[in-house]
N, C-alpha and C positions, 0 to 999 in steps of 0.2 A: 504494500499501500505504499503509496507516494505522502510525501510528509505534509501536514498541513501548512498553507502559505500562512506567514504571520498577517496581521488585521492591517497593517499598512497596505502590502501587497494586497489583500480581498480589496479594499477600497480603491487604489488603484486601477482596480481589473473593472469593476463596477464603474468607474469614473469615464475610463475608455468607451466602455460599451454603451452609456449612456447619453456623452455629453455631446452637445451640438454647438457651433458658435454661432454666440449673441450677437457679433458684431464683426464687422469687416473694416480695414481700413490700409488705405494705400501707403505703400512703403517710403514713398517720396515727401517732398513737401505738401504743404496747402491743409486743408481742415478733412477732418476725418466725419462719419456721419454723427455722432451725438459723442460727448465732452463733460459729461456727467456720470458719478458714480450711481449705479441703483441701487436705491434703498433695500437692506436686506427685509424681508417679510416678519423675522423674528423681531426686528423693533419698533415696539408700540409706539416710539415717540421717533419725531424726525426732525433731524438738525436744519437750520438754512444755511443757507450759502453765505460766504463773507460779503459776497454784493449785495444781499439784501439787508445788512445790517451795518448802516453807517456810523461811525464812531464821533461823537458830540464832545467839546470841551469839557475837559476834567482828569483823573488822575492819570489816566490810559492815555490821553491824547499828545500829551508833550513827550510822554517816553514814545509815543510810537511814532511821534514825528521824527526825532533824534536817528530812528532805525531807518524810517523812509529815506532819510536823507542821506543817512551812511548807505543804502543800498542804490539810491540813484546816482551816487558820487562815484562809486567803486567802479575801478577798470576789469571789469571781468577778464580781459585778456591775460590778467595776472593768475587769476583762478585756472585758467583753461592750459597755462603754461606746461604744468605738470604732464596734463592729458597729451597735448602736443608733443613734448620730447619724449614721452613715451612712445609714442607712435613716430619719431624722428620726422615730424613737421617741424618748419621752424616757428619757433615760440616769438618772432617779431622783435626779438629783445625786450619781451615782458620779463619782468622778474617777479618770480611766484611769493606767493604772500609768507613763506617761511613758517617757523613752528612748527605743528604739525601736517602741514599743507606745501611740504617742499624737501626736500632732498635731505635738509642739513637740520632739521627738527628731531623731536625725541625721538630713538628708537631707529634711525636712519630713515625717518619720513614715512615709516612703511604703513602710516593711515592715511598716506594725501589720497587726496579724491575724496573723501567725506566731506569735508569743508566746503566743496563746489556743490553739492548735491544740497547741503543745508541752504546754500546761496541760492540755490535755484528754488527752491522751496519759497524760501522768505519774498524773493522777486516776485512768484508766483501768487503768492498771498498778498503782496502788495500790488499787484495789478488787481485781482481780483477785487481787493477793497477799493479802491480810488479809481480804477480804471484809467490810470494816468500811462499814457502811450512809453513812456520812457523806459517803464518796467519790461514791458513786452518787446520792446525795441533790444532789452539787454538780454531777455530768453530766447529770443529767436538769434541772436548772436553765438549765445552758448550753445543751443542746441544745433547748428549749423556747425560749429568747429567742432561738435562731438559728433554727428554723423561723419565728418571729414578723418577725425581719428580713428572711427570705426574702420572705416573705408580703407586706412591706410593698415591697421592693423591686420587686416583681411589677407594683404597683399606682402610680397617678399618685400623689406625695406629698401626703398628708392633714395637715390641721393639726393643732398640738399645743398644743390650748387649756389655758391655765396662767390663775391670779390675776393681773388686769391693775391699772392705775392704780385704773380705776375700776369696772371690771367684769372682763371675761374680756379674755384678750389671745393674740396668738398668737407662741409661744416658736422662733425658730430654732437648734436646737441647732447648737453649732459642731461641724463634722465633718460635715454634713449635705448642705452644698453644695445648701441651697434657698434661694429668694429668691422673690418677688413680683413677678409681671407686670401691669404695668396696660394699659391698653387705648391705641393711637396718640392719642387724640383727648384725652386727660387735661390736656394744658396747652394748648389750643384756642387756640394761637396767639395767648395774653395776652400783652399788654406790661407789664400790670402784674398783680401775684402777690404771694398769700404763701402758704406751705407751711408746714405745723405737724405736728411729730411726737411722739408719748412714745414715749421707748424706755428700756429698762434693759440695757445691754451687760453680758454677762457675759464677754469676752475683751479685751483690750487690745491685739488687732495693729492697727497701723497702715493709715490707708488704706481699711477696710471703711465700706461704704456704707451711710449712711441711706436715702440715695436718690441714683438716678443715670438721669437721662435725657439719652438722646443716641442716635446713629446707630452712633458708635467711637470712638477715642480722639482724634477730630478736632474733632467737632462734640459740644459736651454741657453738661451743667447738674447738679451733684450736691453732695450734703453727705455729707462724712466726718465719722464721729465722731470721728476722731482723722487729723492728719496727722503729716506726720514727725516734729515737735516735741511730738507728743500732745495735741493741743486740737483741737477741731471746725473743719474747714474747708469754707467753701462758695466753689465756684468755676464759674464759667459762660465757653464757651471757643467761637470757631468756627475755631480754628488752633490747636488742641492744649495742649500745656502750658504753651509760650512762650508764648499769647496768653490765658492765662487772667485775668479778674477776679476778685478774691476777697475774701473776708473770713475773718479767723482768730479766734479765740475766745482766750482771755486763761488757761485753766486745764482741765485733761483732765476727762472726764466721770467720775465716781464709776463702777467697778464695780457692778454688782448693786444699784443704785439707780435709781429713776426719775429719768429729765433729761427736761426738754421743752425742743425746739429748734423755732426758727422762723427763716424768712429772708422778707423782705420784699424787693420792687424795684419802685420807681415813680419814672419818669424816670431821671436820672442818681442817684439814690441808693438802696443797698443797704443794707440792715442785718441785722446777726446776732444772735438773741434767745439766750440760754440760761436756762433757768427763770426767764422773765418778763423780766430784763434784758439790756437791750443791751450788748452786749460788741463789739461793731464796726460799723464805717461806712466805706461808698464813698461819695463823692457825687460820682465822675467816672466813674463807669459809662454805656459806650455800649451794653452788650448786655443785653438781656433775653429771655426766653423766645419772643419773635417773630423773634427774632434767628436762632433756631437751624433753622427752617423745619419741615418733618414728620419725627417722630422715631420710628423703630422700638422703641428700647429703651427701655422706661420702667420703670424696675424700683429697687423697695424689697430692699436687703440688698446687691446685684448690682453691681459694677465692669465699666465699659464697658473697664477695663483689666485686667491681669493680678493683680490683688487679691484678698484673701481675702474670702470671704462675711462678711457682718456675723454675728455673732454676740450673739444678746440676744432681748430680747422686744421686740414692739411693739404698742402700745395703740393710740391714734387717730391716724390720716394724713388731713390734712386741705387741700384747695387751694384758695384762694380767687382769682376774678381782680379782687381789689384788694388793695390793700395797707393790712393792718389796722393801726389806729394801738395807740400804746403800752399804753391804757387795754384795750382789744381782748386783746391779748396776755396780760395780766395776769388779764385775766378767765378764761383759759385754763387757768391754773396750778389753779385750783379746782374748774374745772366740766368735765363732758365739753363740748365743741363746741357741741351741741344746747340745752344751757342755760346757754351763755354768753352774754355782749353783741355775741360776733363770731358767733355762727350756726354752723350748718354748714357747710364747706366747698362753695361755689358749683360749682365745676370736679368737685370728686371728694371724699367723704366715706367714711371706712372706719373702722367700730368694732371691728372682727376680736371680734365677738360670736360667730362661729361654733364650732362645737364637733365640728362632723363635717364631712368631704368637704375639698375642695380648692380652694374659690372664695370669696371673699368679696365679699361684696354693697354697693356704693356707694348711701349714703343721698343723695345729691346731689340725686337726681332725675333725674340722667343716664342712669344704668343702666349706669354702665361698670365690670362688674363683673371683679374682679382672681382671678388663678388663679397659685396655688402652683407652683412649676416646681423642677428640679432643672437644675443648670447644665449638666450632661451627659447628659440626657435619661433613659434609664434604661438595664435590661440588654438586651442583643442575644436572650437566652434566657432563659427562666424558672427556669432551675437556676441562673442566677448567685448566689455567696454571697461577698462578701468585705466588709474593713472601710472599705474605700472605693472609688471610681467605677472603673468599667470602662477609665477613659480610658488607664490605664499598660497594658493589655494590648493596646489600640487603637494606642497610640505604639510599642510593642515592635514592630508588623510591619512600620513604615516606616523603623527606626530603623537607623541602620549604623555608632553607635559611642555607646558607654558614657556615662551622664550619670546619677550614682543620685539626683541632685537631680530628675529627670524622671520617670526608670524604675528603678525598685530592684528587680529580679527579682520580678515579680509572679508568675510560676509557682511559685517557690520558694515564694511565701506561700500559695498555693494550695495547694503541696502538704501544708504542716503544718497546714492547715484541714481539708484533705481526710485525713490520717494521722487526726487527734486525731476523726474522725468516725466514721471506720472502727474504730480502736480503742474509742471510746466505743459504738458498737453492738455488737461482741465481747463487750465486757466487760458490759453490762447488759441486751441484747436491745433495746434501744429501738429498733424501726422507723424512727421519728423521724431517726435519725441517719444509719441504711442509706438514705434516701430524699433526705438533703440532699447524701451523698455521690454518691450515682447521679446527681443531679441537675447537680452540679457537674460531673461526668465529662462528662454530656450537651452542658452548655454548652462545655466546652473543646473539645470536637468538634466542636460546630458552629462554632466560630470557626477550628480551625486545620485542620479538614480539607478548606476553601475553599482555602486559601494553596498557591503552587505550591512544590514540591519546595526550589527556591533559596532562596525566602524562610526557609523554616523552616531551615534549614542554617545561613542568616545569623546568622536571631534566637538559635540556642544557640550559636553559637561567640562572641555578645558577651559580653567581662568586665561580671561583676555585673548588668548590667540582663537579659542572655538567662539568668542561671542558673535551676536548677528543681531542684537540692536532689534527694532520692528518689522524685520524683513518679512516674514509671515503676514501680518497684516497687511503690508503693501502688495506682497503677490497676491493675496487672495481679491484686494482693490482690484488688482490689474484683471484678474479672473473675470470679474464680474462684466469688463469691458469686451476681453478677446474671447472669452466661453471655450478657451483652450483644455481640455482635460489635463495636459502636461503641467499648466500651471497651477491648477488647485493640487495635483499630486505632489507638485514640485513644495508646497506652503506645508503638506504634511510630512515629507521628508525633514523639516526643523523640529518636530516633535521630540522632545527630551523628555524620556517617558517618565524617569525616576522624579524628575521635577513635578510632572503634570499628575502622575499617581499619588504622592505624598500629599498634595494641594487639593486635590480631587476626594482624598480621605480625611481631609481638615488635619495634617499631621503636618506641625509646623517644623520645618527641617531648614529654615531660612538662618541658622546661626551658621556664622564663617562665611556666608555667599557673597560674592561681589554683586552689591545693590544692581545698578543699572545694566548690567548683563542679563538681568534677571525680570527685572518689571517690564520692558516692553514685549517680553515673551507672553504676557499675559493677552496685552492687548490682540496680537494675533491670533491664541487660542479663541477669544471669545468671535474672533472674524471667521475662523475654521467653524466654530457652533453654527455659525448665522449660515455658510455653506454646506454644511453637512448635517446638521441636526445632532451630531455626537454630541451629548449632556455632561459627559465628563469635564469637556473644555472649559463650558461654561461654569459648571461647579467649582471647578481649579481656580478659575479666575476669580470667582466671588468669595472664596476661602482666603485665597492670597491676599486679597485685599485686607480682609479683616485681621490677616498678621502682620500687616504692615501698620494699616491705621486702626486703633491709635497705638499699639504696644511699640513698633520702633517709629515713632514719629515726635519731632519737634514742634515746640510750640508754631513755628513759622509755616509748618506743612513739610517742611523737607525732611530727608532720611538719610540714614548712613553715616557712617564717622571712617575716614579713609577708604572712601569708596565701599565700604562693606558692611554687612550687619553682623551685630553682635546676638546677644540672647535675650529672647522676648522681653519686655518689660523694662529693658535697660535703656534708661534715659540721661540721668545724670553722669551713670557710669561711662557715658561715653562721648560727653562734649570733649571736643578738641579745636585744634586751628582748622581741621579738615572733614569739620561735619557739614551735612546735607550740601552734598553734591547737587549743581544744579539740575543736571539732567536729570536726575529722580525725580525732583518736583514735576519736572515737564511731563514725562513719562507717564509717573502718577496720576497727571489731572487728565492724562488722554484716557488711562485705564478709568478712570472714577465717569468721566463722561461716557463712555462706553458700557458700562455698567449700566447705568443709567436710563440709556434706551431700553434696556432689556425689565429694567424694574425698576420703577419709580421711588426708589428709598429715597428719603431728603439727607440722609446721612452722605450719599454720594457729592451730593451740591452745596452741603455745608462744607465738606472737603475742600471742594473746588474753589469756593470763595475763599478760606484760610489759606490755600496756598497762592493761589492767583494774588489776593491782596495783599500778599507779604513777601514770601519767598521770591516768588515771581519778578512781580514788581520792583522790589528790594535790591535784585539782581542785576539790574539795569543801571549804569550808572549817568545821573541827572545831568550828562556833557556830550557834549558832539565830538564826535573824532572822524576823520576822514578814512583813516587806515584802520582803527580796530571798531568792534560795534560796542565794545566796554561791555562786558557781561562777567560775572564770579563763574570762577570754576568751583570749590567750596565758598559757604560761609560759615567760617570758622564763629561758634557759638562759645568762645572761651570768653572771660573777662577782657575789656580793652580790645577786643577785635578790631582791624581795620579790613575792612572788604578791599580784595584787588581786584579791580574789573580789568586788568591786563595780564592773565594768569600764564603760569608756564612760559613756552615762549611765542603762545598766540596760536590763534585758528583750533582752539580744541575744541572738543565735542561740545561742552557746554555752552560756549560763544554760539556754535552751528545752532544749538535748540535754542537757544537765548533770542538769536535772531529771528527764529520762527516765532518765538512766542509773542514777539512784541509786535507782530503784524498778523496776527490773530486773537488779540486781546477779547474781540466780540462774538468770537464762534461760540460760545455756551450760553449768552445772556437770555436767550429764546428758544423754546422747542416747540414743535407742534405734535398734538395727537395724530397719529398715522391717518386716522380717518377723518381728520381735520376738525374733531369735535372739542379741541382745546387748546390753548395756548398759554404753556409754561413760560413764568418770568421768573428765571432763577437766579438771576443778577441784577442788583441796581446799580446802572449805569449809564451815562449819558448816551443814549443809541436811538436811532431811527430804521424801525423793521418797516419792510416793505412784504405784506404777505400777500404776493399775486394772487394765490387761488381764492383768498378770501376778495380781494379787491381791497383792502384794508392796509392804514399804515399805523403803527403805533410809535410816539415819541416819548421816549422817557427823557425827562428834564429835571436835572439833579446834579449836587455837587457832591454826592456820596462818595468816601466815606465821610467828608466833612460835612456833610448833609445827613442829616437823621431822617432819611426818607424820600420818596420822590413823585414825579406826577407824571402818569400817561396818559397821554393826548391821543384821541383817537379819531383819522382821516378817514377820507376816501368815501365808499358807500358801509353799507349797514351791511352787517353779518353777523349770525347767531353762534356762539360757541363760548365754552366756559373757560375765564380767565383765571388761572391757577399763580396765585403770588405766593414766593416760599416764604416761610415766617422762618429765621434763622434759627436757629437751636438757642441760641445766645439771647434770643428776645424772647425773654421770659414774662415780661410783661408791657401791657401799652402800646401793642401793635394794632394799628387802627387802619380802616381802608373807609373810604366815602366815593361815593360817584354823584358826579355833579352837584358835589355839596352835602347830598345826603349820606347818612352812617351805612354800612351794609351789615345787615344783623348775622349775628354769626359769633363763638369765638374762636380767635385765632389760638393753635396751638404751636410753643415754642419746638421746631423740629419735623414743621409739616408743611402743607402747602393750603391756602387759604382760597377757597372758590368761589369767583363770582359768576354766574351765570345770566346771561341777558341778550339781545340783540344790539348789537352794536350800534351808534349812530356817528356821522361824522359831527367831529365837536365833543365829545363824551370826555369827560375827564373824572380819571380815577386818581385819589391822592392817597399814598400809603406811607402812614407815620410809623418808624420803627425808631424808638427810643433806647440808645444804647446807655448802657450800663460799664462800669471799670470793676473787673473782674480780674482774679488769677486762676491760672493751671499751674498744678504742681506736677512736677518730675514724676511719673510714677513710680520711682525707686528712692526717692528722695522728696518726701512731701514739706521739707523747708526750702528747698529749692524750686523755684518760682519763677513765671513769666507773665506779663501785665496784658491784658488786652481791655480797649474801649472798644465796644462792640465787635466789629469784625478787624480791628485793627490793633495789631500786635505793638505797644508801646515798648521803646526799648532805650535804657538810660545811656546817656552820652558823657561818658569821664574816662581819662586814661590810665586811670588806676589797671592793675592787671589781677586783683583780687576780687573775689566775689562783693559785691557795695551789701550792707543789710539795709533793711527800710523796715518800717511797721507801717501797715495801710489802715487798722481799724479806728485811728483816733477820731477823725471824723466820718465816720460810713455813716451813710443813709440809711434811712428803714428801708428801705427798697434791696439797699445789700450793694448798693452802688457805691463802691470806693474812691471814687473821683474827688467828692468833697475834702478829702486829705490832701488833694492838690492844687495848686495854684496853677490859673492857665497865664500861658504869655502872648502879651498883649501883640496882635498883629503876625501870629502864626498860629493856624488851626491845627489841632489836634498836638500842640507843645504842650507841657503840661511841667513844673517844677516840684520838687521834694524834698526838703531839706538841703536846699542848694545846689542839687541833679537836676539838670534838663532830661525830660522824657520826650520822646521824638516819634514818628511811626516809623517801624521797621524798612517801610516800603519807598522812604523817600534815600535816594542812590547816593551818598554822600562817602565820603573818607571820614569821618569822626570815627574816633573810639568809641564801641557800645558795648554795652551789657545787656544781652537779650534775657539773662538769667540771672537772677539775685537772690542772696537768701533774706528768707523773711525772720523780722523778728520784731518780737510784739513783747517787750521783758515786762510792762504794765500793762494793767487792765485800765482801759480808757474806755468812754464813752462820750461822744458828742465835744470832743476836746479836753473830756475833763478826767483828771485821773485820779484813780481811788485810792492810790496807795500801794495797792496789793498787787506783788507778783502774779503773772501770768501763768499758771502753771501748765504741766504738761503730762502727758501721758508717756507710757515707754515707748509708744509709736512714732513720737513728736508731737501730735495733736496737743493743741491747748485749750483751755475753757475757753477762748476768744472765737478759735475756730470753731468750737461744738456751739456756741451761742448763734454767728453769725451763720452758720449752716442751714438758721430756719428763715432766712431772710427769703423773700421780701416779707416784710412785716405791715400792715396794712396801718396798724396805728401803734403811738408809744405804747399804748395798754399792752398792744401785742407783743410787742419787743420785752417790755419789763414782765410779763408772764413769763416767755421762753427765758429770759436771764435765771429769775425765779426757780425756773422746775432746772436747768443745767445746773445751779449752784447746787442745790440740793441734793441732784445726782453725785455729784463729785464731793460735795461734804460727806455722804453717806459712803461712797468707796473710800474716804480716809485720804482725798487728792486735795483738799483744803480745808482749809481751818474753817469753825462756824463764824467766827466773828469776823474771819476773811472775807466771807460769802456774804453777811449782813452787809459789809462794806460796799460789796459790789453791786448788788440790790440797790442798796441807798444811792450810790453814784449813778447809776441805770437811771434809776426813777428821777432825778432830781437834772438829769443832763439834758440838754435839748440838740436836737436832730433837723437834718437835711431830711426833708418828706422823698 
């Protein structure tokens, strides 16, 4: 009996049997037949498109404008540089952004390409939101260039012809991994030889080869443009580096200038010439090319070792079977070899006059045609598109441990590019973008579908190297457009079963996992549920969310410390300078949003408000910059932390997601029921919604959160639907709604939605009052470590001290439990307050002030209404105090209700032996005599 097929293979078979294309598209430019993502039938809510929700003036508009200006002004050719270089195309002199999006960044630039994908998404969102053609033009420039890149990668490399020393020359762009391969007969076994080259180096990497003739790293002869000391070096060996006989130059070759290099060997004498001058001579040489025997690797620009490929330009390269004289070397400085006293090389002579193709003619008369090649060969599939060779993808398939200097999340980078392409298509209808995206998925399927299940599980479980971001979500989105069964099958190939199964069983295994490697997996699982109906995907996502929120969540909505999760419930114990990676908040917002489409649990939108109005807003600096988006990577929550808006070397993942966040602030303000029967108002934000199906507009006018409420004005025609207004979980009293001045009946409940049903008419006005109160949230593992909120706003202390500040907040607490009366407002600065000489400000303000997001709660005395009882505030063994227990009963409708609470609590503490009876009476008397803010 044949073995049973794995579940994944069975599903793939079913998909191929039943799937039919839902969409066709042209491979060239122009518009496709559709450019919207079909909403899954499993979604009971539907989002509005960005173009349907216009952002008005408020806390989001200013931050968004900074990012819009950055996107409008940035030269996208800089982003395209790494892609064009990888394909051997001209980069037009563009300078790559650097950092992670360049060859010189962290881990050898192994993540390059990811930032370009983010930027495409940002531009797409900017265009969708504003309709500004400038963004569409940049998108089309990028799509056109990436189309050219893929076309170049599909073919053998072709010469990049540029102006040379004497005529034309061949450029080897840094990052192209291209070199020139010469026929094996080039040295012809000569014992006496001269090798001569005109080169113009464009980068100062050590050990790049002008030429390297050898079989391996044992038998070879090379000329390096720079050795470890930065000067030219010639060496020949039959016994590896330890047996080298060499010649070292005396000065570095200048960059971007032509230099002439020549080496002669005659008898026991070897000489190195630079620009016609002898700079080194070795009269004790025992090796010459004839000592090496037959050589298989005869290369210009490539090393037989693991050294960088030469970046620069070649003009002439000549090889003679004799040692040229010093006079002949001199004559080469001002003439082509053919016009010099030396004449053309007798063994090989390449002038690099070719302007097309990938071969170079030999003018020596020996017919030794040279060929331009890539060190990695070429793509395994015509759909391949990346800013680096396919080698990282290949390496990952056999890798068992992480090493980001070798393999850094190639499928993560592929996701960013894929997402950028899909977003570009949806924003501009450019079918080339869809064709590129579909091709990438075809290529990935061609690789991954051949691998055994065990290999895939191992790959996806490797830290960093196996990270794949939100690629599953994007692949499923693409599948809804292309209808290709292979695309849905591809999405399932990323299943990480040990994680999915644990979360589906509600077993928390997150301790020790890299946070942002795993959060976006779950948005993909939800989309797989949408496409397949397999319930374990949705169950796993719901349970996972509950393992993070609130159990691994900081007050601002962020999660992770040094990028990882620790044990469940440990908050105070994980606070560091590297808490709250910004990408994590970005992805948790996406996950919360997607879960809400399936189940309208208000907790998801409560979290959305928390993270958006605090961490996400606060991660963007309130400053313009043409070069950088100015977004944090980590947001340290240690005392006195100063945010770094130019993290690491730049172009990080968090700067990428930060660009995206700042151009889609409005994406979750409103949702609609799938049947059109209700409009959800999830966030209070100045926006104008156009609900075209209903023929109505809804304009929110508010300065929230500087204003404690919002006004919604209806325009257009009449339409009947239920308006569902979110009542934040912190809005425990006073939430009120009026329509056209009349109060709406019903009792709003914190952490729910308040419904108003009617036929809405042009001019209807809904006013929502949302009273704020100051409150604290305690770290789950240390009740004395707290963070302050006023309504949705996290207020942080600005102080340069590096130890936790201590504050008491009950001294003038209101009957409502509002702690704000203990603070003093700062004139002219909304939401700024002082306490004991320390200013508190919204976390969302993107400044470089040292801040304290958490502080130590210190209530040494029992104080009511600023009246000190003189009694020490007693505490239980768990740290909770008498005042904590009294105020836990807030809000109090009257002073008498508070005094009654004080009396009952005091009696309990006296009975427990935690408070002396006399002191208890003082506490009660003080409470009775004090005056309170209502």
